[in-house]
N, C-alpha and C positions, 0 to 999 in steps of 0.2 A: 346389570341385575341388581336391584335393592337389595341391601346386606340384610334387613331386616326378614325379608321374605327367604332369602339363601338361609338365614339362620334358622328359620321355621322349616325349610325343606332341603336338605342336604341332598336328596334324591333328585332334585332338579338335575343334577352332573349326571345321571343316568340316560336323560335325554341326548342322543347325540346329535339331533337335527338341531342345530343352533337356532333358526329361525322359531321352531316349536317349542324349544326351551325358554326363549325369551317371551313368546306369546303366553307361555303356562306361567312365568313369573309375572308377567304384566297384569294377567286377569286376577292374581293375588293381591299385586299391590292397587287395583282399582277396589277390590272388595275391603280390604283394609282402610283406604283412603274414606269409604262412603260406610263403613261399619261403626256402630257404637262401641265394639268391642277391640280391644288392643291385641296384639300379637302375643303381649303376656296373658290375657285372659284365656285364650286359645290352650294354653297350657293347663287351664285350673278348670274351667268350665267341664261339664259332662259332655260327651258327644252327642247324646241326644236327651231330649226332654220326655220322652217315652218311658223311662225306666226311673222310678223315684229312687232319691239316695244313692244314684249311680256315681262311682268315684273315679272312672277311667274318664281321663280328658280328651277332650276333642282331639288334639295331636296325637296322644297315644295310641287312640282308635285310627285316625287318618294315615298315620304313617305305617301302622299294622297294614291295613288295606293295602297300599302300595307294596309293601314288600311282600305280601302274599300274593298278589295280582302279577307282580314282575316275575316271581317265583314260578308260579303256575304258567304263565307264558312261555317261560323258558323250558320249562318241563314239556308243556305241549309242543313247542318246537323240536325239541330233542325227539319225543316218541312219533311224532305225526308229521315231521319233516314237511313237504310239499304238497301233503293231504289236506293239511288244515292249517296254513300257515298264521303266525299271530304276530303282528308288527307291536315290537317293544315298545318304540318310542310312543305309538298310540294307546297303548293300553297304561303306560306308566303316566304321562300327561293325563289321561282321562280319571285315574285312579287318584292322581294329586288335585284333579279339578272337581272331582265328583259332588263333594260337600262345599265348596267355595260358596255356594250362594248361603249356605248357612249364616255366615257372615251379616246378611241383610235380614234374614229370618229370626235370630235370636236377639235378644237384649238382656242388659243386666240392671235387675231395679231391687232396690232395697238387700243388694249384695248376691242377689239369685238369678240364675239365668231363667229367661222367660220368652216367649214369642214377642217378637215387635210388632209395630203396626203392619210393616211390609209383610211379616211372616203370617198375620191372621188373614192375609189374601192371596199370598203368592208362597207356595212352596218351593224350597231350595232348588229343585231340578230347574224350574224356570229363571230364576234370578241368577242362577248358576251359568246358565246357556248365555242370557242377555249379558252378563259380565264378560264373559267368554269370546263371544261374536266382536264386542266392542275392541277386545285387545287383539283381535286377529287370529285367534284358534281356529283351524281347518274343522270343516262340520263332522269330519269321522270322529274328531274329539269331543266336540259339542255334543255329537249323538251319544257318547257314553254319560255324561253329565244327564242329559233328557233322560236316559233310558235307565239309569242305575237303580232306581228307586221303582217304587210300585206303578208309577206312572210309566215305566218302561213297559209293563206287561201289555199294554195296548199296542205296542209296535214291535216290529221285527228287529231283534236286537243282532249287530255285526258280533262276530267271535270275539274281538276285544270287549265290548260291552258286555257281554255275558261273562266273561272273566272278572271284569270289575265288580259287576253286580253280585256275582257268587262270594268274590272276595269280601263285599260289604257286609253281607248278609250272613255269612259265616262267622262274622266277628261282632255282630248284633244281635242276631235271635238268639244266642245262648242267654246273654244278658236279659233279653227281654221276656225270656221262657223260663226262667230259672225260679 
């Protein structure tokens, strides 16, 4: 596993399935190779371009989403047991990968984050799924990437996809709507 990716994502260690952990890390490696952004940029750029003057970094938001999604899945398993089982590995991998496509959707020009040429045509759920499939991520995790944003309102989400979707939006909408 790439040391740069592991430094960004210590939460990768939470994924028990080694093959899934490696595919998740590989997706981030591919994204960083193809992105105009560096790993360092991810700790300084805002997590969304939709909120002017946002100070919360991409990685602060993304890591928060992973933590919220994991804790939610744990509590759902605790309270609902066999009635609504949530796969922790799938949830964690999906949360880590939900916004990986933003590395292709964003660029930095004149020191400011902006849409890249790719981002003008393809939103991050699409580019994220393409990267994940290339890295060997299973369909149930790619589904989370594709369904975590508004595009997911058009499909039937899995339980894990609902968990990640809500973790993402509960840590985004308060910034957008204040």
